N, C-alpha and C positions, 0 to 999 in steps of 0.2 A: 647575522651578527651573533658571534659566540661570546660567552662570558668567561673571563679568565680571573680567577681568584689568586691574588698575590700575597705571599707570606709577609712576615714581620720585616719591614725595611730597616728600621732602627737607624735612620739618619744617613743611609748610604745612597745618596741621590745618583751618583755616577753609575753605580751598579744597577739601580732601578732603570735608568735610561738605557743601559746595555740590554737589559731584559725586555723592556718595552719595544726596542728595535727589532726583536725577534718575533713579536706577536703581530697578528694581522692588523692592518691599519684601522679597520672598523671594529676591533675588539672592544667589548664593554668590560672595563676593568673594575674589579671589586677588591678592596683592601681589608684585611682582617684586623686592622689596628696596629698599634705600636709602630707608627710612622717615624717616631722620634726617639731621641736619646742614644747615647753610646757612639754613634757615627758623627762625623763632623759637619753633616749637611742637612740637619733636621729641618731648618727653616725652608730650604729649597724643596724638600720632599713635600712638606705641607702645602707650599705654594703650588706645586705641580698638581697635587690632588684637588685642591680648591679651584684653581683656574680652569681645569678641565672637567669639573663637575663629576669626578669619578665617585663611585659609591665607596663608602668606608664605614666601618663600625668602630665603636669605642674599645680601645685597649687599656690595659692597666697603666701603661705609660702616659697615655693621654689623661687618664684620671689623675695621675700624679702631677702632671703639668698644670692641670686646672686647679688642683688643691694648693700646691706649693707655689704656683706661678703668681697667684694673687698676693701671697705674702712677699714674694720677690718684687713684684710691681710696686707695692707700698714702700718698700725700702728705697726704691729709686725716687718715688714721689715725695717722701718725707725726709730724705737724706740720711736715713738710718743705715747702719752697716748691714751687710748681708749676713744671714745666719751662719754661725761658725760650723754648724753641722745640719745636714738635711738628708733624710732617706732618699729623696729625689736626687740630690747631688751625687750620692754614692752609687746610684743606679743609672748614671748617664746624663743627669740633668745639666751638669756643668757644660757638657759638650753642646747641648741644645742652646743654652744661654749664649755660648760663644758664637753659635751659628747665626743668632740674631744680632750679633755685634754689641752685646750688653756687658760682657765681662772679658777679662784676660786673666791668665794665670800668673801669679807671683808666688814663687816658692810652693807651688802646688795648690794654692788657694785662689778661689775666684775673687777678683777685685773689679769693682765697677769701672767702666771706661768713662771718659769725660763726655764724649759726644754720643749720647745714647738715645736721644729723643725719637728719632725715626725708628730705630730698632725696637724701642719699647712700645710704640704705637702698633707696630706690626705684630709684636708678641702678644699684646693684649687682644688685638683683633682676632688672631688665630685661636686664642683661648676661648673667645666667645663662639667661634665656629665649632670648636671641639665640644663645647657644652651641649651642642645640639646633635651630636652624633648618636645614632641609634645603638642600642645594646645588641641588636641582631637584625638581620634582614631575611625575610622570607621571599625567595625569588620565584616568580611565576614561570618556572622552566620545567619542561617534561624531562624526567630523569629515568634512566633504565631501572632504577630501584622502585619506581612508582611512588616514591616518598616525596614529601615537601622538602625542597632544598633550602637549608638555613645556613647562613654565614654568620659566624660569631667569632669573637677573639679567642675564647677558650671553649672546650667541649661542653655542650649543654644538653645533649640528647637525653641523658639520664634524668635531668632535672626539668625537662621540657614542660611537663604538666604544671609545675610550680608557678609558671608565669600567670596563670589564671586564678590562682588562689591568693586572695589578698593578704592573708597572714603569712604566706610563704614568699611573697614577691621580693621582699628584702633579701632573703637568702638567694633567690634566683638571680637578682641583680648583682650580688657579690660573686656568685659562681661564674657568671657569664664573662667576667674579665680575669678571674683568678684560678679557676678549676684546672687541675692537671690530670684528672682521671678520664681515660678514654671511655666512650660509650660502651656499655657492658656487652651487648650482643647485637646480632643482626635484627633482633626484634625491636630495636630502637624506633621510635615513631617518626623520626626525621632522618634525612641524609644531611649530616652536619659537616661543614667545611670550616676549619678553624686553624689557629696557629698557637702562639703563646709558649709552647714547650718545644725547644729546638730538636729536630730529628737529625740523626747522623746518617750520612750517605743517601740523602734524598728524602722526599716526603713519605709519610706513612699512609698508604692507600688501602682501604678495606671496602667491603661491600656496603657498609653503612656509614662510613666517615672518611674524611681526608684530613690529615694534619699537614699543612703546607708550609710550616715554619722549618726551614732548613738551616737555621743558625747563621744568618748572614754576617753577624758581628763577631762570631766566635773564631778563635784562632786554632783550636784543636783540629787534628786530622779528621776528615770526614764532614766538617762543617764549612762555614764560609761561603755558603751558596744562598742565592735568592731565587725563589721558584714561583711558578705560576701553574695553576691547574685549570684546564678547560672543562667546564661543567658538562657541556654537550657531548664532547668527544672522549673525555678522560685523558687527553694528552697532557703531558707535563713538559714545561720548558724551565731550564735552570741555567744560571750563569754564575761564574766565580766572582766573588767580591773584588771590586777594583782596589 
């Protein structure tokens, strides 16, 4: 059984299914987070990962849904209007709410639908699942680099030692979902596989890290791919966004 690490899906369920169809049927799938937002099928992506017990780490978009989602949920429960502005809304959150059947757009603004009870329950249940996602995964896999294989949303090899220092753990926890600086050198203590920063024309693969985010949601030339990296073989599979 080989492990395939899949880059940021961002709500593109149909594209994910096209990629999964190319992978071995017994592959162990690992997701780098950012399952949601921007694409139209976020709820379907989360359902697929949950129902199949695939491994997944926390991304910054999951963090945003957890933080903002509880505010949104209260608006439905109390009858309040949705916020007129939200950082999450402007970064793809509205598409996620639409995928759960909670809002429709009127003149470009999200408006609550009338029949939202079932979608709201599913939305809240998925948020509870997201709250339990790990910040990183250390995988017990022998790798040619002879380093510990660590999957995270953003690159953390440079900050790896911080996780065991109480006074620095808050900084580490922030970097693990937001950092955009690649590991400095091959002297990094781990082999880090991550996403978060879209790569043009395929994943960035080095001796000490892999950035597997190939910009599935992006329209610009050289992006629009969803990719998977096999830890054991180093093989890469990519498909064009549906």
